[in-house]
ZAMARGU-4260 file (C-alpha; in steps of 0.2 Angstrom, whole numbers, plus 5000, padded with zeros to 4 digits):
<rodrens>
0) 4996/4761/4893 | 5003/4755/4909 | 5021/4755/4912 | 5023/4738/4918 | 5042/4737/4917
5) 5046/4754/4923 | 5037/4749/4939 | 5044/4731/4939 | 5051/4733/4957 | 5033/4736/4965
10) 5025/4720/4955 | 5038/4710/4958 | 5040/4714/4976 | 5021/4710/4978 | 5024/4693/4970
15) 5039/4691/4982 | 5027/4695/4997 | 5014/4683/4992 | 5025/4668/4988 | 5035/4671/5005
20) 5018/4672/5014 | 5011/4657/5006 | 5027/4647/5010 | 5027/4652/5028 | 5009/4647/5029
25) 5013/4630/5021 | 5029/4626/5033 | 5020/4633/5048 | 5003/4625/5047 | 5006/4611/5035
30) 4992/4603/5026 | 4976/4594/5034 | 4977/4578/5023 | 4959/4571/5016 | 4956/4552/5015
35) 4964/4552/4999 | 4981/4554/5007 | 4978/4548/5024 | 4965/4535/5022 | 4947/4534/5029
40) 4929/4535/5023 | 4920/4549/5014 | 4900/4546/5014 | 4887/4556/5007 | 4870/4553/5011
45) 4852/4561/5010 | 4838/4557/5021 | 4820/4558/5018 | 4817/4568/5034 | 4827/4580/5044
50) 4839/4571/5056 | 4849/4577/5071 | 4869/4577/5066 | 4871/4569/5084 | 4859/4554/5081
55) 4870/4550/5066 | 4886/4551/5076 | 4880/4541/5090 | 4873/4526/5079 | 4889/4525/5070
60) 4898/4527/5087 | 4888/4512/5094 | 4894/4502/5078 | 4912/4505/5081 | 4915/4520/5071
65) 4923/4534/5082 | 4929/4552/5077 | 4915/4555/5064 | 4916/4574/5057 | 4898/4578/5048
70) 4896/4593/5036 | 4878/4598/5029 | 4876/4603/5012 | 4865/4616/5005 | 4853/4602/4997
75) 4851/4594/5014 | 4864/4579/5012 | 4876/4575/5025 | 4894/4572/5021 | 4903/4561/5034
80) 4920/4558/5036 | 4928/4545/5047 | 4941/4530/5048 | 4943/4517/5034 | 4929/4503/5035
85) 4927/4487/5023 | 4912/4484/5013 | 4904/4472/5025 | 4905/4487/5038 | 4898/4498/5026
90) 4882/4487/5023 | 4880/4484/5041 | 4880/4503/5045 | 4868/4506/5031 | 4857/4494/5038
95) 4857/4500/5056 | 4854/4518/5050 | 4839/4514/5039 | 4832/4504/5052 | 4833/4518/5066
100) 4832/4534/5055 | 4821/4528/5039 | 4826/4527/5022 | 4840/4537/5014 | 4850/4538/4999
105) 4867/4535/4996 | 4875/4549/4985 | 4893/4543/4985 | 4904/4532/4996 | 4922/4530/4997
110) 4934/4521/5008 | 4954/4521/5006 | 4966/4512/5016 | 4982/4522/5024 | 4994/4513/5013
115) 4985/4517/4997 | 4983/4534/5003 | 5003/4536/5005 | 5006/4529/4988 | 4993/4543/4981
120) 5003/4556/4990 | 5019/4551/4984 | 5012/4550/4965 | 5005/4567/4967 | 5020/4575/4973
125) 5029/4569/4958 | 5016/4573/4945 | 5015/4590/4949 | 5034/4592/4949 | 5035/4582/4933
130) 5022/4594/4925 | 5031/4609/4931 | 5048/4604/4924 | 5040/4597/4908 | 5031/4613/4905
135) 5047/4624/4908 | 5057/4614/4895 | 5042/4615/4882 | 5044/4634/4884 | 5063/4634/4882
140) 5061/4623/4865 | 5047/4634/4859 | 5058/4649/4859 | 5073/4642/4853 | 5072/4654/4837
145) 5074/4669/4849 | 5091/4669/4855 | 5094/4688/4855 | 5094/4697/4867 | 5087/4684/4879
150) 5093/4666/4877 | 5079/4654/4874 | 5082/4643/4891 | 5078/4659/4901 | 5060/4659/4895
155) 5058/4643/4901 | 5066/4646/4918 | 5054/4662/4921 | 5040/4652/4916 | 5045/4638/4930
160) 5046/4652/4942 | 5030/4659/4937 | 5021/4643/4938 | 5029/4641/4957 | 5021/4657/4960
165) 5004/4653/4954 | 5004/4636/4963 | 5012/4638/4978 | 4999/4655/4983 | 4983/4643/4982
170) 4992/4630/4992 | 4997/4642/5005 | 4979/4647/5007 | 4973/4629/5008 | 4986/4626/5022
175) 4980/4641/5031 | 4960/4635/5029 | 4966/4619/5035 | 4972/4627/5050 | 4958/4636/5055
180) 4944/4630/5045 | 4948/4611/5045 | 4949/4612/5026 | 4957/4595/5019 | 4967/4594/5003
185) 4964/4577/4992 | 4966/4572/4974 | 4954/4586/4969 | 4968/4598/4976 | 4981/4591/4966
190) 4970/4592/4950 | 4967/4611/4953 | 4985/4614/4954 | 4988/4604/4938 | 4973/4614/4930
195) 4981/4631/4937 | 4998/4627/4928 | 4990/4623/4911 | 4980/4640/4913 | 4993/4649/4919
200) 5007/4644/4907 | 4996/4647/4892 | 4992/4666/4898 | 5012/4668/4901 | 5016/4659/4881
205) 5004/4672/4874 | 5013/4687/4881 | 5029/4679/4877 | 5025/4675/4859 | 5021/4693/4857
210) 5038/4698/4863 | 5047/4685/4852 | 5036/4693/4837 | 5041/4712/4841 | 5059/4707/4844
215) 5060/4700/4826 | 5053/4716/4820 | 5063/4727/4830 | 5079/4718/4826 | 5088/4728/4839
220) 5082/4745/4835 | 5072/4747/4851 | 5076/4744/4868 | 5072/4728/4877 | 5062/4735/4890
225) 5052/4744/4878 | 5048/4730/4867 | 5042/4719/4881 | 5032/4733/4889 | 5023/4736/4872
230) 5021/4717/4871 | 5013/4716/4888 | 5000/4731/4886 | 4995/4724/4870 | 4991/4707/4877
235) 4985/4714/4894 | 4966/4715/4889 | 4965/4698/4882 | 4973/4690/4897 | 4961/4700/4909
240) 4945/4696/4899 | 4950/4677/4897 | 4953/4677/4916 | 4937/4687/4920 | 4926/4674/4910
245) 4933/4660/4919 | 4932/4669/4937 | 4914/4672/4935 | 4910/4654/4930 | 4921/4648/4945
250) 4911/4660/4958 | 4894/4653/4951 | 4902/4634/4955 | 4908/4640/4972 | 4891/4647/4978
255) 4879/4635/4969 | 4890/4619/4966 | 4892/4603/4976 | 4899/4606/4992 | 4913/4592/4990
260) 4920/4603/4976 | 4920/4619/4984 | 4937/4621/4989 | 4942/4612/4972 | 4934/4627/4964
265) 4941/4639/4977 | 4959/4633/4973 | 4956/4636/4955 | 4950/4653/4957 | 4964/4659/4967
270) 4975/4651/4954 | 4967/4659/4941 | 4969/4676/4949 | 4987/4675/4955 | 4991/4667/4936
275) 4984/4683/4927 | 4995/4693/4940 | 5011/4684/4936 | 5008/4683/4917 | 5006/4702/4915
280) 5017/4709/4930 | 5030/4695/4935 | 5035/4685/4918 | 5040/4699/4908 | 5047/4712/4920
285) 5057/4697/4927 | 5064/4694/4910 | 5070/4713/4910 | 5078/4711/4927 | 5087/4696/4922
290) 5094/4703/4906 | 5100/4718/4916 | 5110/4708/4928 | 5117/4697/4914 | 5123/4714/4906
295) 5131/4720/4923 | 5140/4702/4926 | 5145/4700/4907 | 5147/4718/4899 | 5148/4721/4880
300) 5166/4725/4877
</rodrens>
């Protein structure tokens, strides 16, 4: 049995360091916005023969498209990023490209204007904030029957703090990758954060539910720290096995999946790992810390 509660200072300290590093990365580097938020065009094409990237760039440049960024995927297709263009310009460039380089297959085409991108960014921020608050309120209501020795609303607050931990760390990694690897965030990034939040809170609720069950059985005969430590250890194997199964699948998708979803998968993978850590080593120990601080501030007379 791991003494999770007894070593809570170490586990909570590790979590605090990771969150601090992520926040520094976010505020120092910022995010490199993709076309979903900044506006632009994302075009994926596959030619029947091998084409030099410089040739594609020159053809688009001759047709008024500057600042083209090209990435080649494992299946031989090219992922092009450049400024927002109209459908007429899209058809014109396609014709010129086919005329000079031969036939090609258009796998995807997406063009978003700057105003639409700004609206999407605003909605994405509100969406993430709303989901985090809604989940914390739900957890508080779900534990209304557990009022001793920890108030039900504290479960909701702790769940919110853990969700912040699970969301901000992958975001910090993406900010760092954006600075040094040119990785852009888009709506897929927002979806990944919401997936992480849903998976993480599910894991945390499993632990909290076991605490609720054991508190009801103990009826004050056992110390809170003992009850919480037993609850965490009883659910630890289930949490790790569930996360490990998901992580294996995500690793397979990262290395063998489509290139345009690679960082979407990476974000969820990082969130899965840190979410499992917070469910086991952050959520429950933090309840003990909060309870101890409350007893010091409001001692029992």
